[in-house]
MARBA-3410 file (N, C-alpha, C, O; in Angstrom, 1 decimal):
88
-15.2,39.4,14.0,-16.4,38.7,13.6,-16.0,37.2,13.3,-14.9,37.0,12.7 ~ -16.8,36.3,13.7,-16.5,34.9,13.6,-16.9,34.5,12.1,-18.1,34.6,11.7 ~ -15.9,34.0,11.4,-16.2,33.6,10.0,-16.8,32.2,10.0,-16.7,31.5,11.0 ~ -17.3,31.8,8.8,-17.9,30.5,8.7,-16.9,29.4,8.9,-17.2,28.4,9.5 ~ -15.7,29.6,8.4,-14.6,28.6,8.6,-14.2,28.5,10.0,-14.1,27.3,10.5
-14.1,29.6,10.8,-13.7,29.5,12.2,-14.8,28.8,13.0,-14.6,28.0,13.9 ~ -16.1,29.1,12.6,-17.2,28.5,13.3,-17.3,27.0,13.0,-17.5,26.2,14.0 ~ -17.0,26.6,11.8,-17.0,25.2,11.4,-15.9,24.5,12.2,-16.2,23.3,12.6 ~ -14.8,25.1,12.3,-13.7,24.4,13.0,-14.0,24.3,14.5,-13.7,23.2,15.1 ~ -14.6,25.3,15.1,-15.0,25.2,16.5,-16.1,24.1,16.7,-16.0,23.4,17.7
-17.0,24.0,15.7,-18.0,22.9,15.9,-17.5,21.5,15.7,-17.9,20.6,16.4 ~ -16.5,21.4,14.8,-15.9,20.0,14.6,-15.4,19.4,15.9,-15.5,18.2,16.1 ~ -14.8,20.2,16.7,-14.2,19.7,18.0,-15.2,19.1,18.9,-15.0,18.2,19.6 ~ -16.5,19.7,18.9,-17.4,19.3,20.0,-18.7,18.8,19.5,-19.6,18.5,20.3 ~ -18.9,18.6,18.2,-20.2,18.1,17.7,-20.5,16.7,18.2,-19.6,15.9,18.2
-21.7,16.5,18.5,-22.2,15.1,18.9,-22.5,14.3,17.7,-22.3,13.1,17.7 ~ -22.9,14.9,16.6,-23.1,14.3,15.3,-22.9,15.3,14.2,-22.6,16.4,14.5 ~ -23.0,14.9,12.9,-22.6,15.7,11.8,-23.4,17.0,11.7,-22.8,18.1,11.4 ~ -24.7,17.0,12.0,-25.5,18.3,11.8,-25.7,19.0,13.2,-26.6,19.8,13.3 ~ -24.9,18.7,14.2,-25.1,19.3,15.5,-24.6,20.7,15.5,-23.4,20.9,15.4
-25.5,21.6,15.7,-25.1,23.0,15.9,-25.8,23.7,17.1,-25.4,24.8,17.5 ~ -26.7,23.0,17.7,-27.5,23.6,18.8,-27.3,23.0,20.1,-27.9,23.5,21.1 ~ -26.5,21.9,20.3,-26.3,21.3,21.6,-25.5,22.3,22.5,-24.8,23.2,22.0 ~ -25.6,22.1,23.7,-24.9,22.9,24.7,-23.4,22.9,24.5,-22.7,23.9,24.6 ~ -22.9,21.7,24.1,-21.4,21.6,23.9,-21.0,22.4,22.6,-20.0,23.1,22.7
-21.8,22.3,21.6,-21.5,23.0,20.4,-21.6,24.5,20.6,-20.8,25.3,20.1 ~ -22.6,25.0,21.3,-22.8,26.4,21.6,-21.7,26.9,22.4,-21.2,28.1,22.2 ~ -21.2,26.1,23.4,-20.1,26.6,24.2,-18.8,26.8,23.4,-18.0,27.7,23.6 ~ -18.6,25.9,22.4,-17.4,26.0,21.5,-17.5,27.3,20.7,-16.5,28.0,20.6 ~ -18.7,27.5,20.1,-18.8,28.7,19.3,-18.6,30.0,20.2,-18.0,30.9,19.8
-19.2,30.0,21.4,-19.1,31.1,22.2,-17.7,31.3,22.7,-17.2,32.5,22.8 ~ -16.9,30.3,22.9,-15.5,30.4,23.2,-14.7,31.1,22.1,-13.9,32.0,22.4 ~ -15.0,30.7,20.9,-14.3,31.4,19.8,-14.6,32.9,19.7,-13.8,33.7,19.4 ~ -15.9,33.2,19.9,-16.3,34.6,19.8,-15.7,35.4,21.0,-15.3,36.5,20.8 ~ -15.6,34.7,22.2,-15.0,35.4,23.3,-13.5,35.7,23.0,-13.1,36.8,23.4
-12.8,34.8,22.4,-11.4,35.0,22.0,-11.3,36.2,21.1,-10.4,37.0,21.3 ~ -12.2,36.3,20.1,-12.1,37.3,19.1,-12.4,38.7,19.8,-11.7,39.7,19.5 ~ -13.4,38.8,20.6,-13.7,40.0,21.3,-12.6,40.4,22.3,-12.3,41.6,22.4 ~ -12.0,39.5,22.9,-10.9,39.7,23.8,-9.7,40.3,23.1,-9.1,41.3,23.5 ~ -9.4,39.8,21.9,-8.3,40.3,21.1,-8.7,41.7,20.6,-7.8,42.6,20.6
-9.9,42.0,20.3,-10.3,43.3,19.9,-10.2,44.3,21.0,-9.7,45.4,20.8 ~ -10.5,43.9,22.2,-10.4,44.8,23.4,-9.0,45.1,23.8,-8.7,46.1,24.5 ~ -8.1,44.2,23.4,-6.6,44.5,23.7,-6.1,45.7,22.9,-5.3,46.5,23.5 ~ -6.7,45.9,21.7,-6.2,47.1,21.0,-7.2,48.3,21.2,-6.7,49.4,21.1 ~ -8.4,48.0,21.5,-9.4,49.1,21.7,-9.9,49.1,23.1,-11.0,48.6,23.4
-9.1,49.6,24.0,-9.3,49.5,25.4,-10.6,50.3,25.9,-11.2,49.9,26.9 ~ -11.0,51.3,25.2,-12.1,52.1,25.6,-13.4,51.7,25.0,-14.4,52.5,25.1 ~ -13.5,50.6,24.3,-14.7,50.2,23.6,-15.6,49.5,24.6,-15.6,48.3,24.7 ~ -16.4,50.3,25.3,-17.2,49.8,26.4,-18.4,48.9,25.9,-18.8,48.0,26.6 ~ -18.9,49.2,24.7,-20.0,48.4,24.2,-19.5,47.0,23.9,-20.3,46.0,24.1
-18.3,46.8,23.3,-17.8,45.5,23.1,-17.5,44.8,24.4,-17.7,43.6,24.5 ~ -17.1,45.6,25.4,-16.8,45.0,26.7,-18.1,44.4,27.3,-18.1,43.3,27.9 ~ -19.2,45.2,27.2,-20.5,44.7,27.6,-20.9,43.4,26.9,-21.4,42.5,27.5 ~ -20.7,43.4,25.6,-21.0,42.2,24.8,-20.2,41.0,25.3,-20.7,39.9,25.3 ~ -18.9,41.3,25.6,-18.0,40.2,26.1,-18.6,39.6,27.4,-18.6,38.4,27.6
-19.0,40.4,28.3,-19.6,40.0,29.5,-20.8,39.1,29.3,-21.0,38.1,30.0 ~ -21.6,39.5,28.3,-22.8,38.7,28.0,-22.4,37.4,27.4,-23.1,36.4,27.7 ~ -21.4,37.4,26.5,-21.0,36.1,25.9,-20.5,35.2,27.0,-20.8,34.0,27.0 ~ -19.7,35.7,27.9,-19.1,34.8,29.0,-20.3,34.3,29.9,-20.2,33.1,30.3 ~ -21.3,35.1,30.2,-22.4,34.6,31.0,-23.2,33.5,30.2,-23.6,32.6,30.8
-23.3,33.7,28.9,-24.1,32.7,28.1,-23.3,31.4,28.1,-23.9,30.3,28.3 ~ -22.0,31.5,27.9,-21.2,30.3,27.9,-21.2,29.6,29.2,-21.3,28.4,29.3 ~ -21.2,30.4,30.3,-21.2,29.8,31.7,-22.6,29.0,31.9,-22.6,28.0,32.5 ~ -23.6,29.6,31.3,-24.9,28.9,31.4,-24.9,27.6,30.7,-25.4,26.6,31.2 ~ -24.4,27.6,29.5,-24.3,26.3,28.7,-23.5,25.3,29.5,-23.8,24.1,29.5
-22.3,25.7,30.0,-21.5,24.8,30.7,-22.1,24.3,32.0,-21.9,23.1,32.4 ~ -22.8,25.1,32.7,-23.4,24.7,33.9,-24.5,23.7,33.6,-24.7,22.7,34.3 ~ -25.2,23.9,32.5,-26.3,22.9,32.1,-25.6,21.5,31.8,-26.1,20.5,32.2 ~ -24.5,21.6,31.1,-23.7,20.3,30.8,-23.2,19.7,32.0,-23.3,18.5,32.2 ~ -22.7,20.5,32.9,-22.2,19.9,34.2,-23.3,19.2,35.0,-23.0,18.1,35.6
-24.5,19.7,34.9,-25.6,19.2,35.7,-26.2,17.9,35.0,-26.4,16.9,35.7 ~ -26.3,18.0,33.7,-27.0,16.9,33.0,-26.2,15.9,32.3,-26.6,14.7,32.1 ~ -25.0,16.3,31.9,-24.1,15.4,31.1,-22.6,15.6,31.6,-21.8,16.2,30.9 ~ -22.3,15.2,32.8,-21.0,15.5,33.3,-19.8,15.0,32.5,-18.8,15.6,32.4 ~ -20.0,13.8,31.8,-18.9,13.3,31.0,-18.6,14.2,29.8,-17.5,14.4,29.4
-19.7,14.7,29.2,-19.6,15.6,28.1,-18.9,16.9,28.5,-18.1,17.5,27.8 ~ -19.3,17.4,29.7,-18.8,18.6,30.3,-17.3,18.5,30.4,-16.6,19.5,30.1 ~ -16.8,17.4,30.9,-15.3,17.2,31.1,-14.6,17.3,29.8,-13.6,17.9,29.6 ~ -15.2,16.6,28.7,-14.6,16.6,27.4,-14.5,18.0,26.8,-13.5,18.4,26.3 ~ -15.6,18.7,26.9,-15.7,20.0,26.3,-14.8,21.0,27.0,-14.1,21.7,26.3
-14.7,21.0,28.3,-13.9,21.9,29.0,-12.4,21.6,28.7,-11.6,22.5,28.6 ~ -12.1,20.4,28.5,-10.7,20.0,28.2,-10.4,20.4,26.8,-9.3,21.0,26.5 ~ -11.3,20.2,25.8,-11.0,20.5,24.4,-10.9,22.0,24.2,-10.1,22.5,23.4 ~ -11.7,22.8,25.0,-11.7,24.2,24.8,-10.7,24.9,25.6,-10.5,26.1,25.5 ~ -10.0,24.2,26.5,-8.9,24.8,27.3,-9.5,25.6,28.5,-8.8,26.5,28.9
-10.6,25.2,28.9,-11.2,25.9,30.1,-10.9,25.1,31.3,-10.9,23.8,31.3 ~ -10.8,25.7,32.5,-10.6,24.9,33.7,-12.0,24.5,34.2,-13.0,25.2,34.1 ~ -12.0,23.3,34.7,-13.3,22.7,35.2,-13.6,23.1,36.6,-14.6,22.7,37.1
END
């Protein structure tokens, strides 16, 4: 589970302003941290298919946010993918 501290750290990297929690960049950062946590969980619990399904949904959601950024704000998309360690 994503703690408040981890979520705040993920938001600090990509926030557009101090109270930004809903922009596509901020949401992609939060989703990336959640994906990392679920991936680590699945490394130890290989047969947890409900978590695997949730992981697939998280990845699809993050992909949607990044696709929106790529289309509407390409410079922000480059920054976000670089900061999150995703390939562009």
